[in-house]
C-alpha positions as CSV (number, residue, x, y, z in Angstrom):
1,X,79.1,-8.8,12.2
2,X,81.7,-6.9,10.4
3,X,85.2,-7.6,11.9
4,X,84.2,-10.9,13.5
5,X,86.9,-13.5,13.4
6,X,85.9,-17.1,12.6
7,X,88.1,-20.1,13.4
8,X,87.1,-23.5,12.2
9,X,88.8,-26.7,13.4
10,X,88.5,-29.5,11.0
11,X,89.6,-33.1,10.8
12,X,91.4,-34.1,7.7
13,X,93.1,-37.5,7.1
14,X,93.3,-38.2,10.9
15,X,94.8,-34.8,11.8
16,X,93.3,-31.5,12.9
17,X,93.9,-28.2,11.2
18,X,92.6,-24.7,11.7
19,X,91.0,-22.4,9.1
20,X,90.7,-18.6,9.9
21,X,88.5,-16.0,8.2
22,X,87.5,-12.4,9.1
23,X,84.1,-11.0,8.1
24,X,84.6,-8.0,5.9
25,X,82.6,-6.1,3.3
26,X,85.3,-7.0,0.7
27,X,85.1,-3.5,-0.8
28,X,85.5,0.1,0.4
29,X,81.9,0.8,-0.6
30,X,80.3,-2.2,1.3
31,X,78.8,-3.6,-1.9
32,X,79.6,-7.2,-1.0
33,X,77.6,-9.5,1.2
34,X,78.8,-10.2,4.7
35,X,78.3,-13.9,4.2
36,X,81.4,-16.1,4.5
37,X,81.9,-19.0,2.2
38,X,84.7,-21.0,3.6
39,X,86.4,-23.8,1.6
40,X,87.3,-26.8,3.8
41,X,89.5,-28.6,1.3
42,X,89.6,-32.3,2.0
43,X,88.2,-32.0,5.5
44,X,86.0,-34.9,6.6
45,X,84.5,-33.2,9.6
46,X,84.1,-29.9,11.3
47,X,85.1,-30.3,14.9
48,X,84.0,-26.8,16.0
49,X,83.6,-23.2,14.9
50,X,84.7,-20.4,17.2
51,X,83.4,-16.8,16.5
52,X,85.2,-13.9,18.2
53,X,82.9,-10.9,17.9
54,X,84.3,-7.4,17.3
55,X,82.5,-6.1,20.4
56,X,84.7,-6.2,23.5
57,X,81.7,-6.9,25.6
58,X,80.8,-10.1,23.7
59,X,82.5,-13.4,24.6
60,X,83.7,-15.7,21.9
61,X,81.2,-18.4,21.0
62,X,82.0,-22.0,20.2
63,X,79.7,-24.2,18.1
64,X,80.0,-28.0,17.5
65,X,78.0,-30.6,15.6
66,X,78.2,-28.5,12.5
67,X,77.8,-30.3,9.2
68,X,80.0,-29.9,6.1
69,X,78.4,-28.4,2.9
70,X,75.7,-26.6,4.8
71,X,74.7,-23.0,5.4
72,X,74.3,-21.6,8.9
73,X,73.2,-18.3,10.4
74,X,75.1,-17.1,13.4
75,X,74.1,-14.0,15.4
76,X,76.1,-12.6,18.3
77,X,74.8,-14.1,21.6
78,X,72.4,-16.6,19.8
79,X,72.6,-20.3,18.9
80,X,73.8,-21.3,15.4
81,X,70.8,-22.1,13.1
82,X,70.8,-24.0,9.8
83,X,69.5,-22.1,6.7
84,X,67.5,-23.8,4.0
85,X,69.7,-23.5,0.9
86,X,69.7,-25.2,-2.4
87,X,72.9,-24.7,-4.3
88,X,72.7,-23.8,-7.9
89,X,75.6,-25.6,-9.6
90,X,77.0,-24.1,-12.7
91,X,76.6,-26.5,-15.6
92,X,78.9,-26.4,-18.5
93,X,76.7,-26.1,-21.6
94,X,77.5,-26.7,-25.2
95,X,78.5,-23.5,-26.8
96,X,76.3,-22.4,-29.7
97,X,78.1,-20.5,-32.3
98,X,76.3,-17.5,-33.6
99,X,76.8,-16.5,-37.2
100,X,76.3,-13.0,-38.2
101,X,75.3,-12.2,-41.8
102,X,76.4,-8.8,-43.0
């Protein structure tokens, strides 16, 4: 949901740290996806994710047992659910030089 605040507690090198993100359209025209892609740095584990919804009626939701390098779908008032996702890594290819004959 637009305006939701996401707090992720991770373990990194034996210490805990927090990562905070806000769901936004990223542009004034709403052309960007509302999907968050959150870099965890050198974190070894996600301890929990807390979502604070923009609706004042909704209570914050806390999720644990969330794996690193996975995609999840979270909807207000529902359980977190994994999404089947196959990443498409960018491969550096040999550059072919094009020669133009005039």
